[in-house]
C-alpha positions, 0 to 999 in steps of 0.5 A: 647390964650382963657382959657374959654371952647368953646361949640358947638352943632352937627346938628345930633342926636344920634341914637336908640342905645344910649338907652335913649339919643336917638334923642338927639344932642350932645354938644362937648366942648373944654376945654384947658389945662395949657400946662404942666401938665393938657392937652386939653380936649374934653367933649362930653355930650347929650343935656339936661343931665349932663353925660358928657365923657371926652377925651384927645385931644391927644387921639382922634388924636391917635384914628383917625390916627389908624383909617385911618391906619386900614382902609388902612390895610382893604382895602388892605386885601379886595383886596388881598382876591379878587385877590386870588378868581379870580386866584382860580376860573380861575384855577377851570375853567382850571381844569374843562375844562382839565377834559371835553376837555382832557389833550391836547386840552385845 
């Protein structure tokens, strides 16, 4: 087991929404904890800066799970909304045909 941080630089750069850091790549460091008291940490910082953000690896995993589940829930909600819209459109057409052609002929 290694105890020294592992560092990598991303290939893509930050976009314009990051203000003064736009165009900079991100350095990601994995800093191992001691297992019991200190958790493993990811450190992210723009290249050639000292402004680092740290987050526990467990929190990143939790965020990834929540994002995936939220995406699935949203997908199902969109499908239900589309089905409901199709049903309402069909009912609207049927009502219009009944008005045009009379009640017994539709």
